[in-house]
C-alpha positions as MATLAB code, in Angstrom:
seq = 'MPVINRIADFTPDMTAWRRHLHSQPELVFDCHKTAAFVVEKLRAFGITDIHEGIATSGVVAIIEGQGDGPTIGLRADMDALPMDEITGLDYASTITGAMHACGHDGHTTMLLGAARYLAETRNFKGRVALIFQPAEELIGGAEVMVREGVLEKFNISEIYALHNLPGLPVGHFQTTPGPIMAAVDTATITIQGRGGHGATPHETADPVVAAVSIVQAIQTILSRNHYAFDELVISVTQIHTGSADNVIPDTAWIQATVRSYDKNVQAMVMRRLEEICAGQGVSFGVEVSLDYEIGYPATINDPAKTAFACDVAREIAGDAAVNDAASAEMGAEDFAFFLERIPGSYLFIGNGDTAGLHHPKFDFDDETAAHGASFFARLVETAQPLG';
ca = [
     139.717  195.749   58.286;
     139.935  194.034   61.625;
     137.176  192.100   63.377;
     133.813  193.606   62.445;
     132.617  195.824   65.100;
     129.099  194.569   65.315;
     130.404  190.996   65.602;
     132.816  192.225   68.375;
     129.775  193.663   70.138;
     128.059  190.218   70.547;
     131.262  188.280   71.338;
     130.003  187.674   74.889;
     126.919  185.995   73.383;
     129.040  183.809   71.270;
     131.138  182.728   74.210;
     127.947  181.716   76.060;
     126.606  179.855   72.978;
     129.943  178.063   72.644;
     130.326  177.039   76.315;
     126.667  175.646   76.228;
     127.541  173.552   73.239;
     130.813  172.349   74.797;
     128.891  171.165   77.757;
     126.386  169.179   75.852;
     128.409  167.159   73.201;
     126.718  164.813   70.754;
     128.104  162.117   68.519;
     128.031  161.385   64.895;
     124.496  161.797   63.421;
     122.843  162.150   66.915;
     123.174  166.008   67.067;
     119.543  166.671   67.610;
     119.936  168.919   70.686;
     122.808  170.783   68.971;
     120.609  171.311   65.893;
     117.643  172.384   68.094;
     120.015  175.079   69.650;
     121.137  176.224   66.408;
     117.631  176.533   64.922;
     116.537  178.354   68.081;
     119.316  180.954   67.505;
     118.738  181.188   63.873;
     114.928  182.003   64.359;
     115.975  184.607   67.041;
     118.036  186.255   64.360;
     115.036  186.585   62.140;
     116.070  183.809   59.712;
     112.907  181.895   58.615;
     114.013  179.733   55.711;
     115.360  176.824   57.809;
     115.601  173.208   56.781;
     116.064  170.489   59.463;
     116.636  166.759   59.504;
     119.119  166.637   56.676;
     121.605  163.711   57.167;
     119.370  162.949   60.262;
     120.195  166.014   62.263;
     121.809  168.490   59.850;
     120.426  171.995   59.324;
     120.590  174.281   56.338;
     119.399  177.880   56.635;
     119.008  180.397   53.859;
     119.664  184.112   54.269;
     118.296  186.264   51.419;
     120.527  189.238   50.326;
     119.298  192.252   48.366;
     118.805  191.456   44.803;
     119.420  188.471   42.532;
     122.627  186.526   42.722;
     124.242  183.220   43.360;
     124.181  181.149   46.583;
     127.421  180.870   48.607;
     127.694  178.029   51.144;
     129.273  178.234   54.504;
     129.813  174.999   56.534;
     130.285  174.220   60.212;
     130.459  170.761   61.725;
     128.531  170.077   64.938;
     129.563  166.576   66.280;
     131.985  165.731   69.156;
     134.315  162.824   69.679;
     133.733  159.557   71.751;
     136.157  160.400   74.591;
     136.094  161.660   78.116;
     137.190  165.318   78.933;
     139.681  165.982   81.583;
     139.950  169.820   81.486;
     138.128  170.488   84.804;
     136.452  173.551   83.223;
     133.201  174.854   84.596;
     131.555  174.240   81.274;
     133.205  170.793   80.665;
     131.175  168.028   79.052;
     128.430  166.714   81.063;
     128.149  163.611   78.935;
     130.068  160.615   79.807;
     132.067  159.377   76.702;
     131.625  162.429   74.729;
     133.661  165.550   74.347;
     134.198  168.491   71.991;
     137.870  167.784   71.530;
     138.117  169.001   67.972;
     136.460  172.394   68.394;
     133.220  171.751   66.515;
     131.502  173.701   69.130;
     133.533  176.692   68.130;
     132.978  176.105   64.452;
     129.284  176.144   65.014;
     129.505  179.276   67.089;
     131.533  181.052   64.427;
     128.958  180.295   61.770;
     126.057  181.410   64.165;
     127.925  184.603   64.678;
     128.206  185.222   60.971;
     124.568  184.356   60.579;
     123.383  186.892   63.153;
     125.456  189.637   61.467;
     124.438  188.763   57.951;
     120.746  188.461   58.957;
     120.973  191.935   60.400;
     122.783  193.744   57.560;
     121.976  191.633   54.462;
     124.765  193.770   52.742;
     125.145  191.244   49.767;
     123.427  190.056   46.649;
     121.943  186.597   46.260;
     121.761  184.204   49.188;
     124.011  182.538   51.713;
     123.331  178.901   52.786;
     124.475  178.215   56.282;
     125.171  174.428   56.529;
     125.388  172.923   60.104;
     126.625  169.410   59.498;
     126.606  166.257   61.739;
     128.944  163.451   61.777;
     132.221  164.895   60.494;
     134.240  162.603   62.722;
     134.368  159.013   61.721;
     131.414  158.539   59.463;
     131.236  161.357   56.860;
     128.068  163.438   57.360;
     129.209  165.645   54.448;
     128.850  162.707   52.132;
     125.350  162.044   53.256;
     124.384  165.783   52.878;
     125.718  165.763   49.398;
     123.983  162.455   48.585;
     120.630  163.971   49.968;
     121.037  166.853   47.348;
     121.760  169.848   49.517;
     124.018  171.330   46.752;
     121.367  171.094   44.155;
     118.331  171.800   46.264;
     119.746  175.129   47.487;
     121.714  175.778   44.157;
     124.976  176.369   46.060;
     127.761  177.493   43.699;
     130.691  177.720   45.944;
     131.452  176.652   49.529;
     133.837  177.492   52.433;
     134.738  176.074   55.757;
     137.048  176.886   58.697;
     138.810  174.548   61.148;
     140.620  175.754   64.210;
     144.295  174.948   64.547;
     146.119  174.748   68.021;
     149.618  176.222   67.718;
     148.599  178.948   65.220;
     148.170  182.299   66.919;
     144.570  183.463   67.330;
     143.551  185.595   64.512;
     145.823  183.928   62.106;
     144.758  181.952   59.034;
     146.446  179.396   56.841;
     145.683  177.215   53.766;
     146.948  176.237   50.469;
     145.622  175.872   46.940;
     145.140  172.235   45.673;
     145.453  169.353   48.103;
     145.293  170.295   51.842;
     143.975  167.198   53.598;
     144.575  163.512   52.533;
     142.197  160.804   51.484;
     141.834  158.192   54.193;
     141.138  154.483   53.718;
     141.105  151.598   56.194;
     142.613  148.173   55.412;
     141.497  145.205   57.602;
     143.308  141.881   57.194;
     141.851  138.608   58.623;
     144.131  135.680   58.908;
     142.592  132.231   59.400;
     145.097  129.606   60.463;
     144.992  126.346   62.461;
     145.511  126.670   66.227;
     146.922  124.183   68.696;
     149.292  123.718   71.546;
     152.248  126.060   71.902;
     154.480  123.119   72.429;
     153.620  121.590   69.117;
     153.731  124.344   66.495;
     154.506  121.906   63.746;
     150.973  120.679   64.026;
     149.447  124.151   63.376;
     149.252  126.817   60.890;
     150.340  129.822   62.895;
     148.443  133.024   62.183;
     150.635  135.040   64.616;
     153.840  134.466   62.576;
     151.935  135.155   59.370;
     150.558  138.438   60.952;
     154.053  139.559   61.914;
     155.345  138.902   58.428;
     152.506  140.619   56.743;
     152.996  143.752   58.929;
     156.621  143.762   58.062;
     155.812  143.335   54.170;
     153.421  146.245   54.368;
     156.232  148.505   55.401;
     157.935  147.832   51.973;
     155.087  149.459   50.077;
     156.368  152.889   51.096;
     159.993  151.999   50.853;
     160.010  150.110   47.547;
     156.870  150.607   45.673;
     155.880  154.283   45.925;
     157.684  157.473   44.470;
     159.255  159.350   47.298;
     157.700  162.688   46.372;
     154.130  161.300   46.242;
     152.525  161.762   49.689;
     151.653  158.402   51.348;
     151.314  157.240   54.903;
     150.413  153.649   55.842;
     150.178  153.034   59.593;
     149.386  149.559   61.119;
     147.527  150.536   64.173;
     145.953  147.223   65.471;
     146.874  143.569   65.754;
     144.649  141.287   67.708;
     145.212  137.659   68.319;
     145.769  135.032   70.947;
     144.445  134.313   74.510;
     147.141  132.400   76.374;
     150.829  131.823   76.417;
     150.601  128.137   75.603;
     147.858  128.428   72.827;
     148.451  129.106   69.203;
     145.240  130.752   67.998;
     143.198  130.010   65.091;
     142.967  133.634   63.840;
     144.736  137.034   63.789;
     143.373  140.354   62.715;
     145.209  143.378   61.415;
     144.082  146.899   60.739;
     145.890  149.862   59.079;
     145.100  153.383   57.982;
     146.112  154.473   54.588;
     146.539  158.255   53.720;
     147.156  159.501   50.252;
     146.397  162.289   47.744;
     146.690  160.600   44.346;
     144.128  158.064   43.131;
     146.908  156.258   41.312;
     148.913  155.944   44.571;
     145.687  154.677   46.299;
     145.185  152.083   43.604;
     148.825  150.918   43.895;
     148.489  150.490   47.715;
     145.271  148.414   47.258;
     147.021  146.212   44.640;
     150.146  145.752   46.745;
     148.119  144.839   49.845;
     146.170  142.178   47.943;
     149.406  140.755   46.472;
     151.056  140.706   50.050;
     148.009  139.006   51.589;
     147.868  136.400   48.829;
     151.566  135.657   48.915;
     151.925  135.549   52.631;
     148.911  133.233   52.882;
     150.626  130.791   50.593;
     153.921  131.161   52.425;
     152.536  130.390   55.774;
     149.717  127.913   54.888;
     146.891  130.255   56.195;
     143.999  131.944   54.545;
     144.300  135.743   54.396;
     141.478  137.988   53.367;
     141.690  141.871   52.785;
     138.822  144.166   53.252;
     139.845  147.612   51.923;
     137.434  150.415   52.758;
     137.737  153.531   50.692;
     136.891  156.563   53.108;
     136.994  160.204   52.748;
     138.562  161.561   49.452;
     141.394  164.114   49.557;
     140.323  167.654   50.247;
     141.314  169.759   47.242;
     140.953  173.448   47.455;
     140.070  175.395   44.245;
     143.043  177.567   43.613;
     140.991  180.698   42.552;
     138.486  180.440   45.542;
     141.443  179.870   47.811;
     143.211  183.006   46.596;
     139.960  184.869   47.051;
     139.479  183.520   50.595;
     142.956  184.426   51.549;
     142.456  187.994   50.432;
     139.228  188.273   52.592;
     141.389  186.795   55.476;
     143.981  189.484   54.987;
     141.243  192.086   55.415;
     140.468  190.651   58.745;
     143.958  189.763   60.028;
     146.450  191.695   57.926;
     149.000  190.276   55.538;
     151.448  189.001   58.092;
     148.678  186.849   59.658;
     147.657  184.825   56.570;
     149.736  181.979   55.198;
     148.476  181.018   51.794;
     151.102  178.399   51.094;
     150.855  176.080   54.210;
     151.994  172.567   54.024;
     149.313  169.901   53.334;
     148.170  167.808   56.064;
     147.938  163.892   56.152;
     144.750  164.069   58.385;
     141.440  163.803   56.665;
     138.264  165.898   56.423;
     134.828  165.037   54.997;
     134.463  168.571   53.636;
     136.192  166.870   50.628;
     132.770  165.567   49.584;
     131.606  169.130   49.041;
     134.708  170.147   47.251;
     134.387  167.202   44.795;
     131.149  168.700   43.570;
     131.636  172.489   43.618;
     134.672  174.883   44.012;
     135.506  176.243   47.377;
     138.245  176.302   50.081;
     139.068  174.965   53.490;
     141.096  177.132   55.833;
     142.691  176.742   59.279;
     142.177  179.623   61.863;
     144.389  179.903   64.765;
     143.396  178.546   68.126;
     146.467  179.784   70.055;
     148.514  177.785   72.528;
     146.107  175.097   73.472;
     146.224  171.274   73.752;
     146.103  169.550   70.423;
     143.058  168.391   68.474;
     141.456  165.185   69.892;
     143.256  165.563   73.209;
     141.205  165.272   76.394;
     142.425  168.673   77.565;
     141.579  170.567   74.338;
     139.403  173.576   74.471;
     138.343  176.012   71.757;
     139.679  179.608   72.399;
     136.701  181.813   72.590;
     138.591  184.793   71.353;
     138.846  182.946   67.918;
     135.116  183.050   67.283;
     134.893  186.784   66.401;
     137.735  186.298   63.890;
     135.961  183.295   62.246;
     132.663  185.015   62.183;
     134.092  188.161   60.693;
     135.774  186.093   58.027;
     132.574  184.352   57.069;
     130.675  187.569   56.972;
     133.163  189.486   54.903;
     133.485  186.535   52.517;
     129.888  186.726   51.610;
     129.909  190.578   51.333;
     132.941  190.506   49.116;
     131.860  187.636   46.960;
     128.462  189.014   46.303;
     128.679  192.797   46.784;
     125.715  195.025   46.305;
     127.615  197.063   43.752;
];
């Protein structure tokens, strides 16, 4: 079964919705205009059970099927990225410093398309919970929604999400059972030394030299402390210190991102960073403090739900267009907070030959929306058939 005919019929509407959202990006939890647009469309589809203001600007809408049954959750993220767009498109961002560079405008549109179809047909038992989430980028709006009780309040028993993927052909899907996206942590190291004149370094406790040595020591965690087959990435991404060529500063500051899947690996990295900071502090006569912030957990797909989701994707796309054993990614995704609580699956959907995610020339391919909306709709109808 290819794209659902009825969804294909209103593809021009989805294109208009998506391009409107693209031109009006909003950041983190401040997705109020986006949420208002979503609610306006949901009401126009005849959906009345709508809950607003969850996690500040999130929306959950319930569509009742025919007869008793469980509640299946479908999630789309709504927020944009803090960057300027350089696409030159007619519908490019009108907001300085904000851009839909990750395709969340398309994700929201796909879920709206599925909502319109499901509200018209209601060819399923139980209920579907449409989750429109703010703050996927940077902060973790999913964690806030979970903390505010959306899963319990709406009795959601399983949950699914799609994310577009540049480089994968439009109409194709890929995912994998088990770990698919990594946990992400941030390590911030502050070095307090004793500054002075660059001509008399013997009178100082130089934080610059200490910072360089700490960064080099961090590289040994991967090469000497972790098992080669356990996924781990540690990237030092920032070093800040100094103000002039003849001044040894008082302080230096280092920041790194840590990506892992296994909690034991995560604990090992935390321990080794603490040991490195303590040892380097003594070695260079400076004070070194570590602030280790645990961020998004790893995104772990339920094997059975993932197999089911891939079967549904094959109905839409055909066997050759579905990869159910894709490589895991070292990027992170706050959908993990939902999957920590209930089973479900996170899949990628092809966005064609476009600029990469988070690139200032990225744009969601509007042809993708019908495939994603059809997947969501058939997922519900297949999971909770009328019988």
